[in-house]
C-alpha positions in Angstrom: 0.0 0.0 0.0 1.4 3.4 -1.0 2.1 6.0 1.7 -0.8 8.2 0.4 -3.3 5.3 0.8 -1.9 4.6 4.2 -2.3 8.2 5.2 -6.0 8.3 4.0 -6.7 5.0 5.8 -5.2 6.1 9.2 -6.9 9.5 8.9 -10.4 7.9 8.5 -9.5 5.3 11.2 -8.4 8.0 13.7 -11.5 10.1 13.0 -13.8 7.2 13.8 -11.8 6.1 16.8 -11.6 9.7 18.1 -15.4 10.2 17.8 -16.1 6.8 19.5 -13.6 7.6 22.3 -15.1 11.0 22.9 -18.6 9.6 23.1 -17.4 7.0 25.7 -15.3 9.5 27.6 -17.9 12.2 28.2 -20.2 10.3 30.6 -17.1 8.8 32.3 -15.7 12.3 33.0 -19.1 13.5 34.1 -19.3 10.6 36.5 -16.0 11.3 38.1 -16.6 15.1 38.0 -13.7 15.9 35.8 -15.1 19.2 34.9 -13.4 22.4 33.6 -12.5 25.0 36.3 -13.2 28.5 34.9 -11.1 31.5 36.0 -13.1 34.1 37.9 -11.2 36.8 36.1 -12.0 35.4 32.6 -14.8 36.5 30.3 -18.1 36.3 32.2 -19.8 34.4 29.3 -17.4 31.5 30.0 -18.8 30.9 33.5 -21.6 28.8 32.0 -18.9 26.4 30.8 -18.0 25.5 34.4 -18.1 21.8 34.8 -17.9 20.9 31.1 -15.8 17.7 30.9 -12.1 18.3 30.4 -9.0 16.1 29.6 -10.7 15.2 26.3 -7.3 15.3 24.7 -7.0 11.7 25.9 -9.5 10.7 23.2 -7.8 12.1 20.2 -4.3 11.2 21.4 -5.3 7.6 21.9 -7.0 7.6 18.5 -4.0 9.0 16.7 -1.5 6.6 18.3 -3.7 3.5 17.7 -4.4 4.5 14.1 -0.6 4.6 13.4 0.1 1.2 14.9 -0.7 -0.9 11.8 1.9 1.1 9.7 4.3 2.0 12.5 7.9 2.9 11.6 10.9 4.0 13.6 10.7 7.5 12.1 7.2 8.0 13.6 8.4 7.4 17.2 9.8 10.9 18.0 6.5 12.7 17.1 4.4 10.1 18.9 6.6 10.3 22.0 6.4 14.1 21.9 2.6 13.7 21.7 2.3 11.3 24.6 5.0 12.8 26.8 3.6 16.3 26.6 0.1 14.9 27.2 1.4 13.4 30.4 2.6 16.8 31.6 -0.7 18.5 30.6 -2.7 15.7 32.1 -1.0 16.1 35.5 -1.8 19.8 35.3 -5.5 19.1 34.5 -5.7 16.5 37.3 -4.4 18.9 39.9 -6.9 21.6 38.8 -9.7 19.2 39.2 -8.4 17.8 42.5 -8.0 21.3 44.0 -11.3 22.6 42.4 -9.2 25.5 41.1 -8.0 26.9 37.7 -4.4 26.5 39.1 -2.7 23.2 38.5 1.1 22.9 38.1 3.0 26.1 38.6 4.4 27.7 35.5 7.9 26.6 36.5 6.7 23.0 37.2 5.0 22.9 33.8 8.0 24.2 32.0 10.3 21.8 33.8 8.1 18.9 32.6 8.1 20.1 29.1 11.9 20.6 29.3 12.5 17.0 30.5 10.5 15.7 27.5 12.4 17.9 25.2 15.8 16.7 26.6 14.8 13.1 26.0 13.7 13.9 22.4 16.9 15.8 21.6 19.0 12.9 22.9 17.0 10.5 20.6 17.4 12.8 17.6 21.2 13.1 18.1 21.5 9.3 18.3 19.7 9.1 15.0 21.6 11.8 13.1 24.4 14.3 14.0 23.1 17.6 15.5 24.7 19.5 12.6 22.4 17.7 10.2 19.3 18.6 12.3 20.6 22.2 12.2 20.0 22.4 8.4 16.7 24.3 8.3 14.4 25.0 5.4 13.5 28.7 5.1 9.9 29.8 4.9 8.8 31.0 1.5 12.3 30.4 0.1 11.9 26.6 0.3 14.8 25.9 -2.1 17.3 27.5 0.4 18.4 26.3 3.8 20.3 27.8 6.7 22.6 25.6 8.7 22.7 26.8 12.3 25.0 23.8 13.3 25.3 23.4 17.1 23.0 26.4 17.7 20.3 23.9 16.9 20.4 22.7 20.5 19.1 25.9 22.1 16.9 26.5 19.1 15.3 23.1 19.6 14.2 24.0 23.1 13.0 27.4 21.9 10.9 25.7 19.1 9.5 22.9 21.3 8.5 25.0 24.4 7.4 27.9 22.3 5.1 25.9 20.1 3.7 23.9 23.1 2.9 27.0 25.0 1.6 28.8 22.0 -0.9 25.9 21.4 -1.7 25.9 25.1 -2.6 29.6 24.9 -4.7 29.1 21.7 -6.9 26.6 23.6 -9.4 29.1 25.1 -12.5 29.0 22.8 -14.6 26.2 21.7 -13.0 24.5 18.7 -10.2 27.2 18.2 -7.1 25.1 18.9 -8.6 22.1 17.1 -9.5 24.0 13.9 -6.2 26.0 13.7 -4.2 22.9 14.3 -6.0 20.9 11.6 -5.0 23.5 9.1 -1.4 23.7 10.3 -1.0 19.9 10.2 -2.7 19.8 6.8 0.2 22.0 5.5 2.9 20.0 7.2 1.5 16.7 6.1 1.3 17.9 2.5 4.9 19.2 2.8 6.0 15.7 4.0 4.8 14.3 0.7 6.3 17.1 -1.4 9.8 16.7 0.2 9.5 12.9 0.6 10.0 12.9 4.3 7.8 9.8 4.8 5.8 11.3 7.7 2.4 11.4 6.1 0.9 8.6 8.3 1.3 10.3 11.7 0.2 13.6 10.3 -2.9 12.1 8.7 -3.7 10.2 11.9 -3.6 13.3 14.0 -5.6 15.3 11.6 -8.3 12.6 11.6 -8.2 12.4 15.4 -8.7 16.2 15.7 -11.6 16.2 13.3 -13.3 13.4 15.3 -12.7 15.4 18.5 -14.0 18.6 16.8 -17.4 17.0 16.5 -17.7 17.3 20.3 -15.5 20.4 20.7 -17.1 22.8 18.3 -19.3 25.5 19.8 -21.0 24.8 22.1 -18.4 22.4 23.3 -19.5 19.2 25.0 -15.9 18.3 25.8 -12.7 20.3 26.3 -9.2 19.0 25.5 -7.6 20.6 28.6 -3.8 21.0 28.9 -3.7 17.2 28.2 -4.6 18.0 24.6 -3.2 21.4 24.0 0.4 20.6 25.2 0.2 17.4 23.3 -0.8 19.3 20.2 2.1 21.7 20.5 4.5 18.9 21.1 3.4 17.0 18.1 3.4 20.0 15.7 6.9 21.2 16.9 8.4 17.7 16.6 6.7 17.1 13.3 8.1 20.3 11.8 11.6 19.6 13.3 11.8 16.2 11.8 11.2 17.8 8.4 13.7 20.5 9.0 10.8 23.0 8.9 10.4 24.5 12.4 10.8 28.0 11.0 7.6 27.5 9.1 5.7 27.5 12.4 6.4 31.2 12.6 4.2 31.6 9.5 1.8 28.7 9.3 1.4 28.7 13.1 1.1 32.5 13.3 -2.0 32.1 15.6 0.1 30.1 18.1 2.7 32.8 18.0 0.4 35.8 18.4 -1.5 34.0 21.2 1.8 33.4 23.1 3.3 36.8 22.4 0.1 38.7 23.3 0.2 37.0 26.7 3.8 37.8 27.3 3.2 41.5 26.3 0.2 41.7 28.6 2.1 40.3 31.6 5.1 42.5 31.1 3.1 45.6 30.4 1.0 45.0 33.5 4.1 44.6 35.6 5.9 47.7 34.3 2.9 50.1 34.3 1.5 49.4 37.7 -1.5 47.4 36.7 -2.4 48.8 33.2 -3.4 46.5 30.4 -2.1 46.5 26.8 -4.9 44.3 25.6 -8.5 44.2 26.9 -7.6 40.6 28.0 -4.9 38.1 27.0 -4.4 35.8 25.1 -5.5 37.8 22.1 -8.6 35.8 21.3 -10.1 37.1 24.6 -9.2 40.7 23.5 -11.5 40.3 20.5 -14.1 38.5 22.7 -14.1 41.5 25.0 -14.5 43.7 21.9 -17.8 42.0 21.1 -16.8 39.2 18.7 -18.6 35.9 19.2 -16.6 32.7 19.8 -17.7 31.4 16.4 -16.5 34.5 14.6 -13.1 34.4 16.3 -12.6 30.7 15.5 -13.6 31.3 11.9 -11.4 34.4 11.4 -8.3 32.8 13.1 -8.8 29.6 11.1 -9.1 31.5 7.8 -6.0 33.5 8.6 -4.2 30.2 9.2 -5.5 28.7 6.0 -4.4 31.7 4.0 -0.9 31.6 5.5 -0.7 27.8 5.0 -1.8 28.2 1.3 0.9 30.8 0.6 3.6 28.6 2.1 2.2 25.6 0.2 2.4 27.5 -3.1 6.0 28.4 -2.3 7.1 24.8 -1.9 5.2 23.3 -4.8 
């Protein structure tokens, strides 16, 4: 079976499994009262979401991994480990929030430490596979025929790319269907790029796209299930590792612009607040809440952010064809 056929098969399989797992998971999470804790300082409209089952990322993560198993190859293992490893860190954060009946789980330092440990393990595995200087050869966005070799600077860059993407995806997960929709488009681009450059990573990309589509059936507005940090950190870890294995992490700055602006807006808000004695740069951060406070509906924000991602992904795709 060709790689394209395998990719289509695993995409459909992951979609079906994800939808089934979500359907099974919702009543279980309700039973054990694994409900979302809403921040009191957040948008008031979100208070009605209090108690909506969270940790739904378990469903699409399990679906993606299981769908890959019939066609598993060694090259798939880094992205799958990044997916599962970061899901564990996010899952611990979600569990503590539920246990404490609070919107605070792991401290920011504890969460970053967990992500860092997963990244260290991944970097060691990559360097055992190929020399670090080979991983440092990066494809340039738009100018796909050119590469820049950052050599041993790849090591600090790797941590920047991994942790930045993970936390960018985490910040994007704040509205029903937002992180799922944006990520489906991002992974659509990278999966297509895998075929164009012959990287042989179509199967895990297709599996994760299918799993997210199945999850979106329950996560679209009004959401019946939230992914939690279990899902959002796993998403960021998968996207970052997927791009790194194809020597394309710089493309995340363009195709993953929404991840970037969500993270940057939060950093700006925090720093501005600290240095101005409590003033705010945005109405609220991350930036999707800024537009929400400005009167945009959740559906409108998700649509606009998804369209922006689609346009940027299309431009990048045209440049590598």
